[in-house]
DRENDO-1510 file (C-alpha; in Angstrom, 1 decimal, always signed):
<recs>
REC; n; res; u; v; w
REC; 1; MET; +169.9; +273.2; +177.5 .
REC; 2; GLU; +169.1; +269.5; +176.9 .
REC; 3; GLN; +165.6; +269.0; +175.7 .
REC; 4; SER; +163.5; +266.1; +177.2 .
REC; 5; MET; +161.6; +263.8; +175.0 .
REC; 6; HIS; +157.8; +264.4; +175.0 .
REC; 7; GLN; +155.7; +261.4; +176.1 .
REC; 8; HIS; +153.5; +260.0; +173.4 .
REC; 9; ASN; +151.9; +256.8; +172.3 .
REC; 10; LEU; +151.7; +255.0; +168.9 .
REC; 11; GLU; +148.3; +253.8; +167.8 .
REC; 12; ILE; +147.4; +251.7; +164.8 .
REC; 13; ARG; +144.8; +253.4; +162.7 .
REC; 14; GLU; +144.3; +250.8; +160.0 .
REC; 15; ILE; +145.6; +247.4; +158.8 .
REC; 16; LEU; +145.2; +246.3; +155.2 .
REC; 17; VAL; +145.8; +242.5; +154.5 .
REC; 18; ASN; +146.3; +241.8; +150.8 .
REC; 19; ASN; +145.0; +245.3; +150.2 .
REC; 20; LYS; +141.8; +244.7; +152.1 .
REC; 21; PRO; +140.8; +246.3; +155.4 .
REC; 22; TYR; +141.3; +243.8; +158.3 .
REC; 23; GLY; +139.4; +243.7; +161.6 .
REC; 24; THR; +137.2; +246.7; +161.0 .
REC; 25; GLU; +134.9; +245.5; +163.7 .
REC; 26; ASN; +137.8; +246.0; +166.1 .
REC; 27; SER; +138.3; +249.7; +165.2 .
REC; 28; LEU; +137.0; +252.4; +167.6 .
REC; 29; TRP; +137.2; +256.0; +166.7 .
REC; 30; PHE; +139.8; +255.3; +164.0 .
REC; 31; THR; +142.0; +253.3; +166.4 .
REC; 32; PHE; +142.7; +249.6; +165.8 .
REC; 33; GLY; +141.7; +247.8; +169.0 .
REC; 34; LEU; +143.9; +244.6; +168.8 .
REC; 35; ASP; +147.6; +244.1; +169.6 .
REC; 36; LYS; +147.6; +240.5; +168.3 .
REC; 37; ILE; +146.4; +239.2; +165.0 .
REC; 38; SER; +146.5; +235.7; +163.4 .
REC; 39; LEU; +146.4; +235.3; +159.6 .
REC; 40; LYS; +146.2; +232.5; +157.1 .
REC; 41; ASN; +149.2; +231.5; +155.1 .
REC; 42; SER; +147.9; +233.3; +152.0 .
REC; 43; GLU; +147.3; +236.5; +154.0 .
REC; 44; ASN; +151.0; +237.5; +154.0 .
REC; 45; THR; +151.1; +241.1; +152.7 .
REC; 46; LEU; +150.2; +243.8; +155.1 .
REC; 47; SER; +150.0; +247.6; +155.1 .
REC; 48; ILE; +149.9; +249.2; +158.6 .
REC; 49; GLU; +149.1; +252.8; +159.3 .
REC; 50; PHE; +150.0; +254.2; +162.7 .
REC; 51; LYS; +149.9; +257.6; +164.4 .
REC; 52; PRO; +151.7; +259.2; +167.3 .
REC; 53; ILE; +149.3; +260.4; +170.0 .
REC; 54; GLY; +150.2; +263.1; +172.6 .
REC; 55; HIS; +153.3; +264.5; +171.0 .
REC; 56; PRO; +153.2; +268.3; +170.4 .
REC; 57; TYR; +155.5; +268.2; +167.4 .
REC; 58; PRO; +154.6; +265.0; +165.4 .
REC; 59; GLN; +156.3; +266.5; +162.3 .
REC; 60; LYS; +159.7; +266.3; +164.1 .
REC; 61; LEU; +159.4; +262.5; +164.6 .
REC; 62; LEU; +161.1; +259.9; +162.5 .
REC; 63; PHE; +160.3; +256.2; +162.6 .
REC; 64; ARG; +161.9; +252.9; +161.8 .
REC; 65; TYR; +160.8; +249.3; +162.5 .
REC; 66; ARG; +161.8; +245.7; +162.7 .
REC; 67; LEU; +160.0; +242.3; +163.0 .
REC; 68; HIS; +162.5; +240.4; +165.2 .
REC; 69; ASP; +164.9; +241.3; +167.9 .
REC; 70; ASP; +167.8; +239.9; +166.0 .
REC; 71; GLU; +166.9; +241.8; +162.7 .
REC; 72; ASN; +168.4; +245.1; +161.6 .
REC; 73; TRP; +166.3; +248.2; +161.8 .
REC; 74; SER; +164.8; +249.7; +158.7 .
REC; 75; PRO; +166.0; +253.2; +157.7 .
REC; 76; TYR; +164.4; +256.1; +159.5 .
REC; 77; ALA; +161.5; +257.8; +157.7 .
REC; 78; SER; +158.8; +260.3; +158.5 .
REC; 79; ASP; +156.2; +258.1; +156.8 .
REC; 80; ASN; +153.8; +256.6; +159.4 .
REC; 81; ASN; +152.8; +253.7; +157.0 .
REC; 82; ILE; +154.6; +250.4; +157.0 .
REC; 83; THR; +154.3; +247.8; +154.2 .
REC; 84; LEU; +155.2; +244.2; +154.8 .
REC; 85; ALA; +155.2; +242.2; +151.6 .
REC; 86; SER; +155.2; +238.4; +151.2 .
REC; 87; LEU; +155.9; +237.4; +154.7 .
REC; 88; SER; +156.7; +233.8; +155.4 .
REC; 89; HIS; +154.9; +231.8; +158.0 .
REC; 90; GLY; +155.8; +232.3; +161.6 .
REC; 91; ARG; +155.5; +234.7; +164.5 .
REC; 92; TYR; +156.5; +238.4; +164.3 .
REC; 93; GLN; +156.7; +241.4; +166.7 .
REC; 94; LEU; +156.3; +244.7; +164.9 .
REC; 95; GLU; +158.6; +247.0; +166.9 .
REC; 96; ILE; +158.7; +250.7; +166.0 .
REC; 97; GLU; +161.5; +253.1; +167.2 .
REC; 98; THR; +160.6; +256.8; +167.3 .
REC; 99; LEU; +163.4; +259.4; +167.0 .
REC; 100; ASP; +162.4; +262.8; +168.4 .
REC; 101; LEU; +164.4; +265.4; +166.4 .
REC; 102; HIS; +163.4; +268.1; +168.8 .
REC; 103; SER; +165.1; +266.3; +171.8 .
REC; 104; GLY; +167.4; +263.9; +169.9 .
REC; 105; LYS; +166.2; +261.0; +171.9 .
REC; 106; SER; +164.5; +257.8; +170.7 .
REC; 107; VAL; +162.1; +255.2; +172.2 .
REC; 108; SER; +160.9; +251.9; +170.8 .
REC; 109; THR; +157.5; +250.3; +171.2 .
REC; 110; VAL; +156.1; +246.9; +170.2 .
REC; 111; ILE; +152.7; +247.8; +168.7 .
REC; 112; LEU; +151.6; +244.5; +167.1 .
REC; 113; GLU; +152.2; +240.8; +167.5 .
REC; 114; LEU; +151.6; +239.0; +164.2 .
REC; 115; TYR; +151.2; +235.2; +163.5 .
REC; 116; ILE; +151.0; +233.8; +159.9 .
REC; 117; ALA; +150.0; +230.2; +159.7 .
REC; 118; ALA; +152.2; +227.6; +158.0 .
REC; 119; PRO; +151.0; +226.2; +154.7 .
REC; 120; PHE; +148.9; +223.1; +155.0 .
REC; 121; TYR; +151.8; +220.8; +153.8 .
REC; 122; LEU; +153.8; +221.9; +156.8 .
REC; 123; ARG; +151.1; +221.5; +159.4 .
REC; 124; TRP; +151.7; +218.7; +161.9 .
REC; 125; TRP; +148.5; +216.9; +160.9 .
REC; 126; PHE; +149.4; +216.9; +157.3 .
REC; 127; VAL; +153.0; +215.7; +157.9 .
REC; 128; LEU; +151.7; +213.0; +160.3 .
REC; 129; GLY; +149.1; +212.0; +157.7 .
REC; 130; LEU; +151.7; +211.9; +155.0 .
REC; 131; ILE; +154.1; +209.8; +157.1 .
REC; 132; LEU; +151.2; +207.4; +157.9 .
REC; 133; PHE; +150.2; +207.3; +154.3 .
REC; 134; LEU; +153.7; +206.6; +153.1 .
REC; 135; ALA; +154.2; +203.9; +155.8 .
REC; 136; ALA; +150.9; +202.3; +154.9 .
REC; 137; THR; +151.9; +202.4; +151.2 .
REC; 138; ILE; +155.3; +200.9; +151.9 .
REC; 139; ILE; +153.8; +198.2; +154.1 .
REC; 140; ALA; +151.1; +197.4; +151.4 .
REC; 141; VAL; +153.7; +197.2; +148.6 .
REC; 142; PHE; +156.0; +195.1; +150.8 .
REC; 143; ARG; +153.1; +192.7; +151.6 .
REC; 144; TRP; +152.1; +192.7; +148.0 .
REC; 145; ARG; +155.7; +191.8; +147.0 .
REC; 146; ILE; +155.8; +189.1; +149.6 .
REC; 147; GLN; +152.5; +187.7; +148.4 .
REC; 148; GLN; +153.7; +187.8; +144.8 .
REC; 149; GLU; +156.9; +186.0; +145.8 .
REC; 150; ARG; +154.9; +183.4; +147.8 .
REC; 151; GLU; +152.7; +182.8; +144.8 .
REC; 152; ARG; +155.7; +182.5; +142.5 .
REC; 153; ALA; +157.4; +180.2; +145.0 .
REC; 154; GLU; +154.2; +178.1; +145.2 .
REC; 155; ILE; +154.1; +177.9; +141.4 .
REC; 156; ARG; +157.8; +176.9; +141.2 .
REC; 157; GLU; +157.2; +174.4; +144.0 .
REC; 158; ASN; +154.2; +172.9; +142.2 .
REC; 159; ILE; +156.3; +172.7; +139.0 .
REC; 160; VAL; +159.1; +170.9; +140.8 .
REC; 161; LYS; +156.6; +168.6; +142.6 .
REC; 162; THR; +155.0; +167.8; +139.2 .
REC; 163; LYS; +158.4; +167.1; +137.6 .
REC; 164; LEU; +159.5; +164.9; +140.6 .
REC; 165; GLU; +156.2; +163.0; +140.5 .
REC; 166; ALA; +156.7; +162.4; +136.7 .
REC; 167; LEU; +160.3; +161.3; +137.3 .
REC; 168; ARG; +159.3; +158.9; +140.1 .
REC; 169; SER; +156.5; +157.5; +137.8 .
REC; 170; HIS; +159.2; +157.0; +135.1 .
REC; 171; MET; +161.3; +155.0; +137.5 .
REC; 172; ASN; +158.6; +152.5; +138.3 .
REC; 173; PRO; +158.4; +151.0; +134.7 .
REC; 174; HIS; +162.2; +151.2; +134.5 .
REC; 175; PHE; +162.5; +149.0; +137.7 .
REC; 176; ILE; +159.7; +146.7; +136.6 .
REC; 177; PHE; +161.3; +146.1; +133.2 .
REC; 178; ASN; +164.5; +144.9; +134.9 .
REC; 179; ALA; +162.7; +142.8; +137.4 .
REC; 180; VAL; +160.6; +141.1; +134.7 .
REC; 181; ASN; +163.8; +140.3; +132.9 .
REC; 182; SER; +164.9; +138.4; +136.0 .
REC; 183; ILE; +161.6; +136.4; +136.1 .
REC; 184; GLN; +162.0; +135.7; +132.4 .
REC; 185; TYR; +165.5; +134.4; +133.1 .
REC; 186; TYR; +164.1; +131.7; +135.5 .
REC; 187; ILE; +161.3; +130.8; +133.1 .
REC; 188; LEU; +163.7; +130.4; +130.2 .
REC; 189; GLY; +165.9; +128.2; +132.4 .
REC; 190; ASN; +163.0; +125.9; +133.3 .
REC; 191; GLN; +163.2; +126.9; +136.9 .
REC; 192; GLY; +159.5; +127.1; +137.7 .
REC; 193; ASP; +159.8; +126.9; +141.5 .
REC; 194; GLU; +162.4; +129.6; +141.6 .
REC; 195; ALA; +160.3; +131.7; +139.2 .
REC; 196; LEU; +157.3; +131.4; +141.5 .
REC; 197; ASP; +159.4; +132.2; +144.6 .
REC; 198; PHE; +161.0; +135.1; +142.8 .
REC; 199; LEU; +157.6; +136.3; +141.6 .
REC; 200; GLY; +156.2; +136.3; +145.2 .
REC; 201; LYS; +159.1; +138.3; +146.5 .
REC; 202; PHE; +158.9; +140.6; +143.5 .
REC; 203; SER; +155.2; +141.3; +144.1 .
REC; 204; LYS; +156.0; +142.3; +147.7 .
REC; 205; LEU; +158.8; +144.5; +146.5 .
REC; 206; MET; +156.6; +146.0; +143.8 .
REC; 207; ARG; +154.0; +146.9; +146.5 .
REC; 208; LYS; +156.7; +148.6; +148.5 .
REC; 209; THR; +158.0; +150.3; +145.4 .
REC; 210; LEU; +154.5; +151.7; +144.6 .
REC; 211; GLU; +154.1; +152.9; +148.2 .
REC; 212; ASN; +157.5; +154.6; +148.2 .
REC; 213; SER; +157.2; +156.2; +144.8 .
REC; 214; ILE; +154.1; +158.2; +145.7 .
REC; 215; GLN; +155.9; +159.7; +148.7 .
REC; 216; PRO; +158.2; +162.7; +148.1 .
REC; 217; HIS; +160.2; +161.7; +151.2 .
REC; 218; ILE; +160.5; +158.5; +153.3 .
REC; 219; ARG; +162.3; +157.5; +156.4 .
REC; 220; LEU; +165.8; +156.3; +155.9 .
REC; 221; LYS; +164.8; +153.1; +157.7 .
REC; 222; SER; +162.2; +152.4; +155.0 .
REC; 223; GLU; +164.7; +153.0; +152.3 .
REC; 224; LEU; +167.2; +150.6; +154.0 .
REC; 225; ASP; +164.5; +147.9; +154.2 .
REC; 226; TYR; +163.5; +148.5; +150.6 .
REC; 227; LEU; +167.1; +148.2; +149.5 .
REC; 228; ASN; +167.6; +145.0; +151.5 .
REC; 229; ASN; +164.6; +143.4; +149.8 .
REC; 230; TYR; +165.8; +144.5; +146.4 .
REC; 231; ILE; +169.3; +143.2; +147.0 .
REC; 232; GLU; +167.9; +139.9; +148.2 .
REC; 233; LEU; +165.8; +139.6; +145.1 .
REC; 234; GLU; +168.6; +140.5; +142.7 .
REC; 235; ASN; +171.1; +138.3; +144.6 .
REC; 236; LYS; +168.7; +135.3; +144.3 .
REC; 237; ARG; +169.0; +135.7; +140.5 .
REC; 238; VAL; +172.8; +135.2; +140.7 .
REC; 239; ASN; +172.4; +132.3; +143.2 .
REC; 240; ASN; +173.3; +134.5; +146.2 .
REC; 241; LYS; +176.9; +134.9; +145.2 .
REC; 242; VAL; +177.1; +138.6; +146.2 .
REC; 243; THR; +178.1; +139.4; +149.8 .
REC; 244; TYR; +176.5; +142.7; +150.7 .
REC; 245; LYS; +176.5; +144.9; +153.7 .
REC; 246; MET; +174.8; +148.2; +154.8 .
REC; 247; GLU; +176.5; +150.6; +157.1 .
REC; 248; VAL; +174.8; +153.4; +158.9 .
REC; 249; PRO; +176.9; +155.4; +161.5 .
REC; 250; SER; +175.6; +155.9; +165.0 .
REC; 251; GLU; +175.1; +159.7; +164.5 .
REC; 252; ILE; +172.4; +159.0; +161.9 .
REC; 253; ASP; +168.9; +158.1; +163.2 .
REC; 254; PRO; +167.2; +156.1; +160.4 .
REC; 255; GLU; +163.9; +156.2; +162.2 .
REC; 256; HIS; +163.6; +160.0; +161.9 .
REC; 257; LEU; +165.9; +161.0; +159.1 .
REC; 258; HIS; +163.9; +161.5; +155.8 .
REC; 259; ILE; +165.3; +161.4; +152.3 .
REC; 260; PRO; +163.8; +161.4; +148.8 .
REC; 261; SER; +162.7; +157.9; +147.8 .
REC; 262; MET; +163.9; +155.8; +144.9 .
REC; 263; LEU; +167.3; +157.5; +144.5 .
REC; 264; ILE; +169.7; +154.8; +145.6 .
REC; 265; GLN; +168.1; +151.7; +144.0 .
REC; 266; PRO; +169.3; +152.5; +140.4 .
REC; 267; PHE; +172.9; +152.5; +141.5 .
REC; 268; VAL; +172.5; +149.2; +143.4 .
REC; 269; GLU; +170.8; +147.8; +140.3 .
REC; 270; ASN; +173.7; +149.0; +138.2 .
REC; 271; VAL; +176.1; +146.9; +140.3 .
REC; 272; PHE; +174.1; +143.7; +139.7 .
REC; 273; VAL; +173.8; +144.4; +136.0 .
REC; 274; HIS; +177.3; +145.6; +135.1 .
REC; 275; ALA; +179.8; +145.1; +137.9 .
REC; 276; PHE; +180.5; +141.4; +138.2 .
REC; 277; CYS; +181.6; +139.0; +135.5 .
REC; 278; PRO; +180.1; +135.4; +135.8 .
REC; 279; ASP; +183.4; +134.0; +137.1 .
REC; 280; HIS; +184.1; +136.6; +139.8 .
REC; 281; PRO; +185.4; +134.7; +142.8 .
REC; 282; ASP; +184.0; +136.9; +145.6 .
REC; 283; PRO; +181.6; +139.6; +144.5 .
REC; 284; GLN; +181.0; +142.2; +147.3 .
REC; 285; LEU; +178.6; +145.1; +147.6 .
REC; 286; LEU; +178.7; +147.8; +150.3 .
REC; 287; VAL; +176.1; +150.6; +150.8 .
REC; 288; SER; +177.2; +153.1; +153.4 .
REC; 289; PHE; +176.0; +156.5; +154.6 .
REC; 290; SER; +177.7; +159.6; +156.1 .
REC; 291; VAL; +176.7; +163.1; +156.9 .
REC; 292; PRO; +179.2; +165.6; +155.5 .
REC; 293; ASP; +177.1; +168.7; +155.6 .
REC; 294; GLU; +174.0; +169.9; +157.5 .
REC; 295; GLY; +170.9; +169.0; +155.5 .
REC; 296; MET; +172.8; +166.6; +153.3 .
REC; 297; ILE; +173.6; +162.9; +153.5 .
REC; 298; THR; +176.1; +161.0; +151.3 .
REC; 299; CYS; +175.4; +157.5; +150.2 .
REC; 300; ALA; +178.3; +155.4; +148.9 .
REC; 301; VAL; +177.6; +152.4; +146.7 .
REC; 302; TRP; +180.8; +150.3; +146.4 .
REC; 303; ASP; +181.5; +147.1; +144.6 .
REC; 304; ASN; +184.7; +145.1; +144.0 .
REC; 305; GLY; +183.8; +144.4; +140.4 .
REC; 306; ARG; +185.7; +144.9; +137.2 .
REC; 307; GLY; +185.7; +148.6; +137.3 .
REC; 308; ILE; +184.4; +151.0; +134.7 .
REC; 309; LYS; +186.5; +152.2; +131.8 .
REC; 310; VAL; +186.1; +155.8; +130.4 .
REC; 311; ASN; +183.6; +154.8; +127.7 .
REC; 312; GLU; +181.7; +152.6; +130.2 .
REC; 313; LYS; +181.6; +155.5; +132.7 .
REC; 314; GLU; +180.1; +157.7; +130.1 .
REC; 315; SER; +177.5; +155.0; +129.4 .
REC; 316; LEU; +176.8; +154.8; +133.2 .
REC; 317; TYR; +175.8; +158.5; +133.2 .
REC; 318; LYS; +173.8; +158.0; +130.0 .
REC; 319; SER; +171.8; +155.1; +131.3 .
REC; 320; ARG; +168.1; +155.8; +131.8 .
REC; 321; GLY; +168.1; +155.1; +135.5 .
REC; 322; MET; +171.1; +157.3; +136.2 .
REC; 323; ASP; +169.5; +160.1; +134.0 .
REC; 324; LEU; +166.3; +159.9; +136.1 .
REC; 325; VAL; +168.3; +160.1; +139.4 .
REC; 326; ARG; +170.4; +163.0; +138.2 .
REC; 327; GLU; +167.4; +164.9; +136.9 .
REC; 328; ARG; +165.5; +164.4; +140.2 .
REC; 329; LEU; +168.5; +165.5; +142.2 .
REC; 330; SER; +168.8; +168.7; +140.0 .
REC; 331; LEU; +165.3; +169.6; +141.2 .
REC; 332; LEU; +166.1; +169.2; +144.9 .
REC; 333; PRO; +167.9; +171.8; +147.1 .
REC; 334; GLY; +171.7; +171.6; +147.4 .
REC; 335; TYR; +172.3; +170.1; +143.9 .
REC; 336; ASN; +175.6; +170.8; +142.2 .
REC; 337; ALA; +178.1; +169.2; +139.9 .
REC; 338; GLU; +179.5; +167.1; +142.8 .
REC; 339; SER; +176.1; +165.6; +143.7 .
REC; 340; ILE; +177.0; +162.3; +141.8 .
REC; 341; LYS; +180.7; +161.3; +141.7 .
REC; 342; VAL; +182.1; +158.0; +140.3 .
REC; 343; PHE; +185.5; +156.5; +141.3 .
REC; 344; SER; +186.6; +153.4; +139.5 .
REC; 345; ASN; +189.6; +151.3; +138.5 .
REC; 346; GLU; +190.0; +147.6; +137.6 .
REC; 347; ASP; +191.8; +146.7; +140.9 .
REC; 348; LYS; +189.5; +148.4; +143.4 .
REC; 349; GLY; +186.2; +148.2; +141.7 .
REC; 350; THR; +183.7; +151.1; +141.6 .
REC; 351; GLU; +182.4; +153.6; +144.1 .
REC; 352; VAL; +179.6; +156.0; +143.5 .
REC; 353; LEU; +178.9; +158.9; +145.9 .
REC; 354; ILE; +175.5; +160.4; +145.9 .
REC; 355; ARG; +174.8; +163.6; +147.9 .
REC; 356; ILE; +171.1; +163.5; +148.9 .
REC; 357; PRO; +169.2; +166.3; +150.7 .
REC; 358; CYS; +167.7; +165.2; +154.0 .
REC; 359; PHE; +165.9; +166.4; +157.1 .
REC; 360; TYR; +164.8; +165.1; +160.5 .
REC; 361; LYS; +161.2; +164.8; +161.3 .
</recs>
């Protein structure tokens, strides 16, 4: 005849956590009075003693346990003490299945819910704090790098400004030297009135030269006026023989376009000094502008003079005025090997193309 399973309960008698009794204040008559416990992350080794209550043949009971529904059961044993060593953090349900050898039946019971806290480095507040700390560190480093780069850029900019100012200051005596030679020419030729007139115009031009030379950028209109005054002065020295023209296309606004000062004058000066022989029948000079690229303007200085031979072209580049212009251009944005180009032959004269950085303001 089939035996029915005797009704009984499982009661926890004692819990040891890390070999120390846990919750003794919750024990009543040798029975543990809690069905849920929460432990620190370090409290992860437990020993649980339980006892079947109400079964007439406890010696015929076998037990096995598991901590999750999806885990395999432990092997059956008659021992009523369970050891759980080195548990990881998380939630567990200690479920014990009791096999009654007398009836051959089994029943399972969840006797304890267990929670072991995560380590501090996995807590949400620590992870959030770490993320915020890393973000603050990255932002601080990024700002520091930007500040460092700004400081280096300011240093480089100051160095460039200093070099440009030095070069502009070098161009002033260079220009003055050539102008004084022209005055000397009149004096040696006993042309006192012409010398005085030239000196008056020269003084006005010098004032404009000094004004322009202290400015890193000037309006193209100011540069055109300055070049006109300079050409008139130089042309007077050769009895106004040179026919000159300036061409600015309609897409360029001279009133608002700004360029570095004192870059074009040395090339115009070179025309008056080297381009025309004394018996040239119709000397001509053309200064024209175009805009090939954004942020750049090209100035073409053309003359119909005798042209430049190879050795003379080399001397053109080695002249002090040209050296100063090339050095100044090398310090400005957009400089490359094509910033100054010279085209010349004996039939068509000489054309110099200068690419100059510019901006509207």
